[in-house]
C-alpha positions in Angstrom: 10.4 -10.9 -15.5 8.5 -7.7 -16.5 5.9 -5.8 -14.4 2.4 -6.9 -15.2 -1.3 -6.4 -14.3 -0.6 -8.8 -11.5 1.9 -6.4 -10.0 -0.8 -3.7 -9.6 -3.4 -6.2 -8.6 -1.3 -7.3 -5.7 -0.6 -3.7 -4.6 -4.3 -3.0 -4.7 -5.3 -6.2 -2.8 -2.7 -5.9 -0.1 -3.9 -2.4 0.9 -7.6 -3.5 0.8 -7.1 -6.6 2.9 -4.5 -5.0 5.1 -3.9 -8.2 7.0 -0.7 -10.1 8.1 -2.5 -13.4 7.5 -3.5 -12.4 4.0 0.1 -11.2 3.3 1.6 -14.5 4.5 -0.9 -16.4 2.3 0.0 -14.3 -0.7 3.7 -13.8 -0.1 4.7 -15.9 -3.2 2.7 -13.4 -5.4 4.5 -10.5 -3.7 7.9 -12.1 -4.5 7.0 -13.1 -8.1 5.1 -10.1 -9.3 6.6 -7.2 -7.2 10.0 -8.0 -5.9 11.4 -10.0 -8.9 10.6 -7.3 -11.5 11.8 -4.6 -9.2 15.2 -6.3 -8.7 15.5 -6.8 -12.5 14.9 -3.1 -13.0 17.5 -2.2 -10.4 20.0 -4.5 -12.2 19.2 -2.9 -15.5 19.7 0.6 -14.1 22.9 -0.1 -12.3 25.3 1.0 -15.1 23.4 4.2 -15.6 23.3 5.0 -11.9 27.0 4.3 -11.3 27.9 6.5 -14.2 26.0 9.3 -12.5 27.7 8.7 -9.2 30.0 5.7 -8.6 29.2 5.9 -4.8 25.5 5.2 -5.2 24.4 2.0 -3.5 23.1 -0.7 -5.8 21.5 -3.4 -3.6 18.4 -5.3 -4.7 17.2 -6.1 -1.1 14.1 -4.9 0.6 15.1 -2.1 3.0 18.1 -1.1 0.8 17.2 -0.1 -2.8 13.7 -1.6 -2.5 11.0 0.0 -0.2 9.3 -2.0 2.5 5.7 -2.8 1.8 4.8 -3.0 5.5 4.4 0.3 7.4 5.9 1.3 10.8 2.7 2.2 12.7 4.4 2.9 16.1 4.5 6.6 15.8 1.6 7.5 13.5 -2.2 7.7 13.8 -2.5 5.9 10.5 -2.5 2.2 11.6 -2.7 0.7 8.1 -0.3 -2.2 8.0 0.6 -2.2 4.2 1.3 0.3 1.5 -0.2 0.2 -2.0 3.0 1.5 -3.6 6.5 0.2 -4.1 9.6 2.3 -4.9 13.3 1.9 -5.6 15.8 4.5 -4.4 19.5 5.1 -5.2 21.5 6.9 -2.5 25.1 6.8 -1.3 24.2 5.9 2.2 20.8 5.3 3.9 19.8 7.6 6.8 22.7 10.0 6.0 20.4 13.0 4.9 21.7 12.7 1.4 19.7 13.3 -1.8 18.5 10.2 -3.7 17.0 9.1 -6.9 13.6 7.3 -6.7 11.0 5.6 -8.9 7.6 4.7 -7.4 4.8 2.6 -8.9 1.2 2.2 -7.9 -2.2 1.6 -9.6 -2.4 5.5 -9.8 0.6 5.9 -12.0 4.4 6.4 -11.9 6.5 9.0 -10.0 10.3 9.5 -10.4 12.7 12.1 -9.3 15.5 13.3 -7.1 15.4 14.9 -3.6 15.1 14.3 0.1 12.2 12.9 2.1 13.0 15.6 4.6 15.8 18.1 3.7 18.0 19.2 6.6 17.6 22.9 7.5 21.3 23.7 7.1 21.3 22.0 3.7 18.2 24.1 2.6 19.9 27.3 3.8 23.0 26.4 1.9 21.0 25.7 -1.2 19.3 29.1 -0.9 22.7 30.7 -0.7 23.7 29.0 -3.9 20.5 30.3 -5.7 21.1 33.8 -4.5 24.7 33.7 -5.7 23.5 32.4 -9.1 25.9 29.4 -8.6 26.6 27.5 -11.9 25.4 24.2 -10.3 22.0 25.8 -9.5 21.7 27.3 -13.0 22.4 23.9 -14.6 19.8 22.3 -12.4 17.2 24.9 -13.2 17.9 24.6 -16.9 17.5 20.8 -16.7 14.1 21.2 -15.1 13.0 23.9 -17.6 14.0 21.7 -20.6 11.9 18.7 -19.5 8.1 19.4 -19.3 7.7 16.3 -17.1 9.9 17.6 -14.3 8.7 20.0 -11.6 10.1 21.4 -8.3 8.0 20.0 -5.5 8.0 20.6 -1.7 6.4 22.7 1.0 6.4 26.4 0.1 6.1 29.5 2.3 2.8 31.2 1.9 4.5 34.6 1.6 7.8 35.1 -0.2 10.8 35.9 1.9 12.7 37.2 -1.1 10.5 39.8 -2.9 13.4 41.4 -4.7 14.5 38.1 -6.4 13.4 37.3 -9.9 10.5 34.8 -10.4 12.8 31.9 -11.3 14.9 32.3 -8.1 11.8 32.9 -5.9 10.5 29.5 -7.1 13.5 28.0 -5.3 14.0 30.5 -2.5 10.4 30.1 -1.2 10.7 26.3 -0.8 10.9 24.8 2.7 12.4 21.6 1.2 13.2 20.3 -2.2 12.3 17.5 -4.6 12.3 17.5 -8.4 9.8 15.0 -9.6 8.0 13.7 -12.7 4.5 12.2 -12.5 2.8 10.1 -15.2 -0.5 8.3 -15.3 0.8 6.2 -18.3 0.7 2.8 -16.7 1.5 1.2 -20.0 5.1 2.4 -19.6 5.4 0.1 -16.6 4.7 -2.9 -18.8 7.0 -1.9 -21.6 10.4 -3.5 -22.4 11.6 0.1 -22.8 11.1 1.0 -19.1 14.7 0.6 -18.0 16.0 2.6 -20.9 13.4 5.3 -20.5 13.9 5.6 -16.7 17.7 5.7 -17.2 17.3 8.6 -19.5 15.1 10.4 -17.0 17.6 9.9 -14.2 20.4 11.2 -16.5 18.4 14.3 -17.0 18.2 14.7 -13.3 22.0 14.5 -12.8 22.5 18.3 -12.6 19.7 18.4 -9.9 21.4 15.6 -8.0 24.8 17.3 -8.2 23.3 20.6 -6.9 21.5 18.8 -4.0 24.7 16.8 -3.1 26.8 19.9 -3.2 24.4 21.7 -0.9 24.6 18.8 1.6 28.3 18.6 1.5 28.8 22.3 1.8 26.3 22.8 4.5 28.6 21.7 7.3 30.9 24.7 6.7 28.0 26.9 5.4 30.1 27.9 2.5 28.7 28.9 -0.9 29.6 28.1 -4.5 
C-alpha cells in the first residue's frame, strides 16, 4: 500500500488535535495510512540496507525501525503529545551511540541522511583526527557529499574556527560540534511515487562512504586511534 494524501492528512490532524482520545478514535487510519506503507517501504529497502551493512537491524515495528508518533513529555517543556512526522531508521543497535540511516516524512517535505541524533564527544574527536590526517575514509565521504547536490553536512557549528590553518573543506568538518549528512526535498510527489523505494535505496547507497566514516570513528574512538 503506497503513501497517499491520507498519510499526510493524518499527520496534520494528529498534531492539530493532540489528543489521546482523538488518536484512539483514529488509530485505524494511523495503521492503514502511516504504519502499513512505512512497513512496506522498510521491506523494500531491506536488501539494499543489508548490502551496505549486514549488521543493520531490519525490523518493521514501532520503536525499532519505525519512530513512535507519541512524544515523551516527561523531561521537556514542550508538552505536545504527538508528532506530525514519521521516520524510519536503520542502525546496528538502538541506543548504542552508533550512526544510522534515516528517512523522515511530513507535510513539509522529505528528509533523509546518515548521522547521529547526538554524536558522542570521543567519537567527534576521533572523526576530527581522521579529517586532520586526511584519512581515505574521510576523503571518500567528502567526495560523496560533493558529488550529490542534495546532500549537505548538518550539525551545530562553532562560531569561531578552531583550525584556522586548515583548508576550507577540512574546516567545514573540523568546526562541527556533531555530524549529520542530510538531504532535504519539498517534492512531496516523490512520496506517492512507485519509484520511492528505488530512489531512496540509491540515496542510501550514495551515503555508504559517510556511514563507513562515521562507523569507523565510533569504533576507533574507544582507543582514540586514527586512520
